C-alpha positions in Angstrom: -3.4 -16.1 4.0 -1.2 -14.5 1.3 -2.8 -12.7 -1.7 -1.0 -15.2 -4.0 -2.6 -18.1 -2.0 -6.1 -16.5 -2.4 -5.5 -16.3 -6.1 -4.3 -19.9 -6.4 -7.2 -21.2 -4.2 -9.8 -19.5 -6.4 -9.2 -22.0 -9.2 -9.6 -19.4 -11.9 -12.7 -17.6 -10.5 -12.4 -13.8 -10.5 -12.4 -12.4 -6.9 -13.6 -9.1 -5.6 -11.4 -6.7 -3.5 -11.4 -3.1 -2.7 -9.4 -0.3 -1.0 -10.4 2.0 1.8 -9.1 5.2 3.3 -8.5 5.6 7.0 -11.1 8.1 8.5 -10.1 11.7 9.1 -8.5 12.3 12.5 -11.3 12.7 15.1 -13.6 10.2 13.4 -14.0 6.6 14.7 -13.5 3.2 13.1 -17.3 2.7 12.8 -17.3 4.9 9.7 -15.0 2.3 8.1 -17.2 -0.6 9.1 -20.2 1.2 7.7 -18.6 1.2 4.3 -17.3 -2.3 4.5 -20.5 -4.0 5.7 -22.5 -3.5 2.5 -19.7 -5.1 0.5 -19.2 -8.3 2.6 -21.8 -10.2 0.6 -19.4 -10.3 -2.3 -16.8 -12.2 -0.1 -13.7 -10.1 -0.6 -10.6 -12.2 0.3 -8.7 -9.1 1.3 -9.2 -5.3 1.8 -6.4 -2.7 1.2 -6.0 0.1 3.7 -4.1 3.2 2.5 -1.4 4.9 4.4 -1.3 8.7 4.5 2.0 10.4 5.3 2.3 13.7 7.2 1.8 17.0 5.4 3.3 20.4 6.2 1.4 23.6 6.7 2.8 27.0 7.5 1.0 29.1 10.0 1.6 32.9 10.3 2.5 34.0 13.9 1.9 37.3 15.6 5.4 38.5 14.6 4.6 37.8 11.0 7.0 34.8 10.7 5.8 31.5 9.5 5.8 28.4 11.7 6.1 25.0 10.1 3.5 22.5 11.5 3.3 18.8 10.8 -0.2 17.5 10.2 -1.3 13.9 9.7 -5.0 13.9 8.6 -5.6 10.2 8.3 -3.7 8.2 10.9 -4.6 4.6 12.0 -3.7 2.3 9.1 -2.2 -0.4 11.3 -5.1 -0.3 13.8 -7.7 -0.4 11.1 -6.1 -3.4 9.5 -6.0 -5.2 12.9 -9.7 -4.2 13.5 -10.7 -5.5 10.0 -9.0 -8.8 10.5 -10.5 -9.2 14.0 -14.1 -8.2 12.9 -14.4 -9.8 9.5 -11.8 -12.6 9.6 -10.3 -11.7 6.2 -6.9 -10.4 5.3 -6.3 -6.6 5.5 -3.4 -5.2 3.5 -1.7 -2.0 4.8 0.1 0.3 2.5 3.7 1.1 3.5 5.5 4.0 2.0 9.0 5.2 1.4 8.0 8.8 2.1 8.0 9.7 5.8 9.8 6.5 6.8 13.4 5.9 7.7 14.6 2.3 7.3 14.3 1.9 11.1 10.7 3.2 11.0 10.0 0.7 8.2 11.5 -2.2 10.2 9.5 -1.3 13.3 6.3 -0.9 11.3 6.8 -4.4 9.8 7.5 -5.9 13.2 4.2 -4.5 14.5 2.4 -6.0 11.5 4.1 -9.3 12.0 3.0 -9.5 15.6 -0.6 -8.7 14.6 -0.7 -11.6 12.1 -0.8 -9.3 9.1 1.3 -10.9 6.4 0.5 -8.9 3.3 1.7 -5.4 2.5 1.5 -3.1 -0.4 5.0 -1.4 -0.9 4.8 2.1 -2.5 7.2 5.0 -2.9 4.4 7.4 -2.2 3.9 11.0 -3.6 5.8 14.1 -2.8 4.3 16.2 0.0 2.1 19.1 -1.2 4.8 21.7 -0.5 7.4 19.9 -2.7 7.5 19.5 -6.4 9.5 16.2 -6.4 9.5 13.3 -4.0 12.2 13.6 -1.3 13.0 10.6 0.9 13.8 10.8 4.6 17.5 11.2 5.4 17.8 7.5 6.3 14.9 6.3 4.1 14.4 4.7 0.8 14.4 6.5 -2.6 12.4 3.9 -4.5 9.8 1.3 -3.9 12.2 -1.4 -5.2 14.5 -0.6 -2.3 11.6 -0.9 0.2 10.7 -4.3 -1.3 14.3 -5.4 -0.8 14.1 -4.5 2.9 10.9 -6.4 3.3 12.5 -9.4 1.5 15.5 -9.3 3.8 13.2 -9.3 6.9 11.5 -12.4 5.3 14.9 -14.0 5.6 15.4 -12.9 9.2 17.9 -10.2 8.3 17.4 -7.1 10.4 19.1 -3.7 10.2 21.1 -4.4 13.4 23.4 -7.2 12.2 24.4 -8.0 15.8 20.9 -9.4 16.7 21.0 -13.1 17.5 18.3 -15.8 16.9 16.2 -13.5 14.8 12.8 -14.6 13.5 12.0 -14.4 9.8 8.8 -12.6 8.8 6.5 -14.0 6.1 5.2 -11.0 4.2 3.6 -11.3 0.7 4.5 -8.0 -1.0 2.4 -6.2 -3.6 3.5 -3.2 -5.7 1.9 -0.6 -7.9 2.0 -0.4 -11.7 0.8 2.2 -14.2 -0.7 1.0 -17.5 -0.3 4.5 -18.8 3.1 4.9 -17.1 4.1 6.7 -13.9 4.1 10.5 -14.4 7.8 10.7 -13.7 8.8 7.8 -16.0 10.3 8.9 -19.4 8.4 6.1 -21.2 6.2 3.2 -20.5 8.9 0.7 -21.5 11.3 2.2 -19.0 8.6 2.2 -16.4 8.1 -1.5 -16.9 11.8 -2.1 -16.5 11.6 -0.4 -13.1 8.5 -2.5 -12.3 10.5 -5.7 -13.1 13.2 -4.6 -10.6 10.5 -4.6 -7.9 9.6 -8.1 -8.8 13.2 -9.3 -8.9 13.6 -7.8 -5.4 10.8 -9.9 -4.0 7.3 -8.5 -5.0 4.8 -11.2 -5.6 1.9 -9.4 -7.2 1.0 -6.1 -8.8 -2.0 -3.8 -8.5 -2.5 -1.2 -11.3 -3.5 2.4 -11.2 -7.0 3.1 -12.3 -7.8 3.0 -16.0 -11.0 3.5 -18.0 -10.0 1.7 -21.2 -9.4 -2.0 -20.8 -7.2 -2.1 -23.9 -4.7 0.0 -21.9 -4.6 -2.8 -19.3 -4.4 -5.7 -21.8 -1.6 -4.0 -23.7 0.2 -3.3 -20.5 0.0 -6.9 -19.3 1.3 -8.1 -22.7 4.3 -5.8 -22.4 5.0 -7.0 -18.9 4.8 -10.6 -19.9 7.2 -9.9 -22.8 9.6 -8.3 -20.3 9.5 -11.5 -18.2 7.1 -10.3 -15.4 5.0 -13.4 -14.6 3.3 -12.4 -11.3 -0.4 -11.7 -11.1 -1.3 -8.2 -12.4 -4.6 -7.1 -10.6 -6.5 -4.3 -12.4 -7.5 -1.3 -10.3 -10.9 0.2 -11.1 -12.8 3.3 -10.1 -16.2 4.4 -11.3 -16.3 8.1 -12.3 -18.9 9.9 -10.2 -18.9 13.7 -10.9 -18.4 16.0 -13.9 -15.5 17.6 -12.0 -13.6 14.3 -12.3 -13.3 14.8 -16.1 -10.5 17.3 -15.3 -9.5 16.1 -11.8 -8.7 12.4 -12.7 -6.3 13.2 -15.6 -4.7 16.0 -13.6 -4.2 14.1 -10.3 -3.7 10.5 -11.5 -2.3 11.1 -15.0 -4.7 8.7 -16.8 -6.6 9.3 -20.0 -10.4 9.1 -20.2 -11.9 7.5 -23.4 -13.5 10.0 -25.7 -16.8 8.0 -25.6 -16.9 8.3 -21.8 -16.1 12.0 -21.9 -18.9 12.8 -24.3 -21.4 10.8 -22.3 -20.4 12.6 -19.1 -20.8 16.0 -20.8 -24.4 15.0 -21.8 -25.4 14.3 -18.2 -27.6 16.9 -16.6 -26.3 16.5 -13.1 -23.9 14.4 -11.0 -26.6 11.8 -10.2 -26.6 11.0 -13.9 -22.8 11.0 -14.0 -22.7 8.5 -11.1 -25.1 6.1 -12.9 -23.1 6.4 -16.1 -19.9 5.7 -14.1 -21.4 2.6 -12.5 -22.5 1.3 -15.9 -19.2 2.0 -17.5 -17.3 0.2 -14.7 -19.7 -2.8 -14.9 -18.9 -3.2 -18.6 -15.1 -2.9 -17.8 -15.5 -5.5 -15.0 -17.4 -8.0 -17.1 -14.8 -7.8 -19.9 -12.0 -8.3 -17.5 -13.8 -11.1 -15.7 -14.5 -12.8 -19.1 -10.7 -12.6 -19.8 -10.1 -14.6 -16.6 -8.5 -11.9 -14.5 -7.9 -13.3 -11.0 -9.0 -10.3 -9.0 -10.8 -7.1 -9.7 -9.7 -4.4 -7.2 -11.9 -1.3 -6.7 -10.9 2.1 -5.4 -13.8 3.0 -3.1 -12.4 6.4 -1.9 -14.4 5.9 1.4 -17.8 5.3 -0.3 -19.3 1.9 -0.9 -22.7 2.5 -2.6 -21.4 2.7 -6.2 -19.0 -0.2 -5.6 -21.9 -2.3 -4.3 -24.0 -1.4 -7.4 -21.2 -2.6 -9.6 -20.3 -5.8 -7.6 -24.0 -6.8 -7.5 -24.0 -7.0 -11.3 -20.5 -8.7 -11.7 -20.0 -11.1 -8.8 
């Protein structure tokens, strides 16, 4: 079932969903199931599975020269989605990126998903690799998520890259895209970022999932701006409980989001990370309840591979 269908069928009830990471190479899929199992009592209609592109490392050889090596630390997104749908009988949503994909790679990826009965995708540009300052697309790839959405929309019409193909089958993907209540780090302003977001909707995206935020006012203001711009699709809030003192610096640096002063002061008071974790859970419960009261269709949690704190939140909200 499509994400939009899940929302429509809920009849206004707020649903629970979450995102997982593929396991590190060498680990098996059971580690994924071990984190999903405790959350199944909250009846998630869908689970997101992130995609991690290759990274480049440079290894020094005996002659002193550096050799470039391609490393993919977390493979398996498509296989995990298929395993989730088979085991839990719910919808798994793979992330698909511009980075690391040519248009041909994208088409083949989507064909595999279609054959597996996976009909939801999250279309993202993706970040630059660690060795580059700015994002660089593949030579025959997409520069922007809006272009990736367009390709998926064309496939939904039965239009493939090879125009000579006959009797082609149309796919039926529901496309989600990302949004940033505090703007994408590369956008010159929030208003311009929303205009880029609108282009993704015009090109065929049917729902939006936001970057994490810790102040609900940022989300409500963002939604209001989107509606004013003519964006009418569901905007699903992304939530993450803070868990360590280190994240006071890490989250703003890596994700370019602000932490409320009240939360910062409370984290600083904590004696250890156990106290921080409890505080993060309570803060996220309050966020969730306020969003739920506002009639938000889905609350989406970033689990980062761990389910215990998400379960603690969900048990108080759903």
